[in-house]
C-alpha positions as CSV (number, residue, x, y, z in Angstrom):
1,X,16.6,-8.3,-10.3
2,X,14.0,-6.1,-8.9
3,X,11.3,-7.4,-7.1
4,X,7.7,-6.8,-8.4
5,X,4.3,-7.1,-6.3
6,X,2.8,-10.5,-6.4
7,X,-0.8,-11.8,-6.1
8,X,-0.9,-11.8,-2.6
9,X,0.3,-8.3,-2.4
10,X,-2.3,-7.1,-4.9
11,X,-4.8,-8.9,-3.3
12,X,-4.6,-7.0,0.0
13,X,-4.0,-3.6,-2.0
14,X,-7.7,-4.9,-3.9
15,X,-9.1,-5.7,-0.5
16,X,-8.6,-2.4,1.3
17,X,-8.8,0.0,-1.7
18,X,-12.1,-1.3,-3.2
19,X,-13.0,-0.7,-6.9
20,X,-14.3,2.4,-7.9
21,X,-15.1,3.1,-11.6
22,X,-16.1,6.6,-10.9
23,X,-13.9,9.3,-9.6
24,X,-14.7,10.2,-5.7
25,X,-13.1,12.5,-2.7
26,X,-11.3,10.6,-0.2
27,X,-11.5,11.0,3.5
28,X,-9.0,13.8,3.1
29,X,-10.4,15.5,0.1
30,X,-8.3,14.0,-2.9
31,X,-9.8,12.9,-5.9
32,X,-9.5,9.0,-6.4
33,X,-10.4,6.2,-8.8
34,X,-9.9,2.8,-9.4
35,X,-8.0,0.8,-6.4
36,X,-7.0,4.0,-4.6
37,X,-5.4,5.7,-7.7
38,X,-5.1,9.5,-7.1
39,X,-2.8,10.6,-10.2
40,X,-0.5,12.0,-7.3
41,X,2.5,9.6,-8.1
42,X,2.5,11.0,-11.7
43,X,1.0,14.6,-10.9
44,X,-0.9,14.3,-14.1
45,X,-4.3,15.9,-12.7
46,X,-6.2,13.2,-14.7
47,X,-8.3,12.0,-11.6
48,X,-10.8,14.8,-11.2
49,X,-14.6,14.9,-10.6
50,X,-16.8,13.0,-13.4
51,X,-13.9,11.1,-14.7
52,X,-15.4,7.2,-15.4
53,X,-13.0,4.5,-16.0
54,X,-13.1,0.8,-16.9
55,X,-12.2,-2.3,-14.5
56,X,-9.4,-3.0,-17.2
57,X,-8.0,0.6,-17.0
58,X,-8.2,0.4,-13.0
59,X,-6.3,-2.6,-13.2
60,X,-3.5,-1.1,-15.5
61,X,-3.6,2.0,-13.2
62,X,-2.9,-0.3,-10.1
63,X,0.0,-2.0,-12.2
64,X,1.6,1.2,-12.8
65,X,1.1,2.7,-8.7
66,X,2.5,-0.8,-7.6
67,X,5.6,-0.4,-10.0
68,X,6.3,2.9,-8.8
69,X,5.9,2.0,-5.1
70,X,8.0,-1.2,-5.7
71,X,10.6,0.6,-6.9
72,X,10.6,2.9,-3.9
73,X,10.8,-0.3,-1.7
74,X,13.6,-1.7,-3.8
75,X,15.6,1.4,-3.9
76,X,14.9,2.1,0.2
77,X,15.3,-1.3,1.4
78,X,19.0,-2.5,2.2
79,X,18.5,-6.0,3.6
80,X,17.1,-9.3,1.9
81,X,13.2,-9.5,1.4
82,X,11.2,-12.5,0.7
83,X,8.0,-12.2,-1.6
84,X,5.5,-11.8,1.2
85,X,7.8,-9.1,2.7
86,X,8.4,-6.9,-0.3
87,X,4.4,-7.1,-0.8
88,X,3.5,-6.1,2.5
89,X,6.0,-3.1,2.2
90,X,4.7,-2.0,-1.2
91,X,1.2,-1.8,0.2
92,X,2.3,0.1,3.0
93,X,4.0,2.8,1.1
94,X,1.5,2.9,-1.6
95,X,-1.2,3.7,1.0
96,X,1.0,6.0,3.3
97,X,4.0,7.2,1.1
98,X,5.6,7.0,4.5
99,X,8.2,4.0,4.2
100,X,11.4,6.4,3.5
101,X,11.5,8.2,6.7
102,X,9.9,5.5,8.8
103,X,11.1,3.6,12.3
104,X,10.0,0.8,10.1
105,X,12.5,1.0,7.4
106,X,15.3,1.8,10.0
107,X,14.7,-1.1,11.9
108,X,14.3,-3.3,9.2
109,X,17.4,-2.1,7.4
110,X,19.0,-2.6,10.6
111,X,18.1,-6.4,10.6
112,X,15.4,-5.9,13.0
113,X,12.6,-8.1,11.0
114,X,10.3,-8.4,14.0
115,X,10.5,-5.0,15.3
116,X,10.0,-3.7,11.6
117,X,6.8,-5.9,11.4
118,X,5.5,-4.8,14.7
119,X,6.1,-0.8,13.1
120,X,3.1,-1.6,10.7
121,X,0.5,-1.3,13.7
122,X,1.7,2.2,14.5
123,X,0.2,3.7,11.2
124,X,-3.5,2.9,11.9
125,X,-4.4,6.9,12.1
126,X,-5.8,9.6,9.8
127,X,-6.4,12.8,11.1
128,X,-5.2,12.2,14.6
129,X,-7.7,9.4,15.1
130,X,-7.4,5.7,15.0
131,X,-9.7,4.1,12.0
132,X,-10.9,0.7,12.1
133,X,-10.1,0.0,8.4
134,X,-6.6,1.4,8.9
135,X,-5.9,-0.9,11.9
136,X,-7.2,-3.8,10.1
137,X,-4.8,-3.0,6.6
138,X,-2.2,-2.5,8.7
139,X,-2.7,-5.8,11.0
140,X,-3.1,-7.3,7.4
141,X,0.4,-6.0,6.0
142,X,1.9,-7.1,9.4
143,X,0.4,-10.6,8.9
144,X,1.6,-10.8,5.0
145,X,5.0,-9.4,6.2
146,X,5.2,-12.4,8.5
147,X,4.2,-14.9,5.8
148,X,1.2,-15.8,7.6
149,X,-1.1,-18.2,5.1
150,X,-4.5,-16.3,6.4
151,X,-3.2,-12.7,6.4
152,X,-6.3,-10.4,5.6
153,X,-8.2,-9.5,8.6
154,X,-11.8,-9.1,7.8
155,X,-14.0,-6.6,9.2
């Protein structure tokens, strides 16, 4: 049976994405709404200037996005994962889209869980610059992957 993201993973995504009921352009100019929903995964062109949604719609979009990226994790990872590991990888792939070709995935599929965990920390740059928010998110994903009880790194 394929895994789906659970509460701890959803809490991490919601914490770092924040809730935006009005469409905005992210740091690289992509129109975004809800909890980091861009419409890019469905290529439906629905996220654009002036769009407003409800919190219920934001939760629906998040469930859709997590289903899409959760399926990618299920398809790309060939070793057993516990729920926290799956949730961390789903958050990571949702935010970066980079799991497929990553060293993180290569190490993980080779059975090097510790090496894979450390790879999260390398994905903290945007536009070639280290960002504090991405550094905290990657540390939080790594903590979740490692099963730490308190996993979200605060500002």
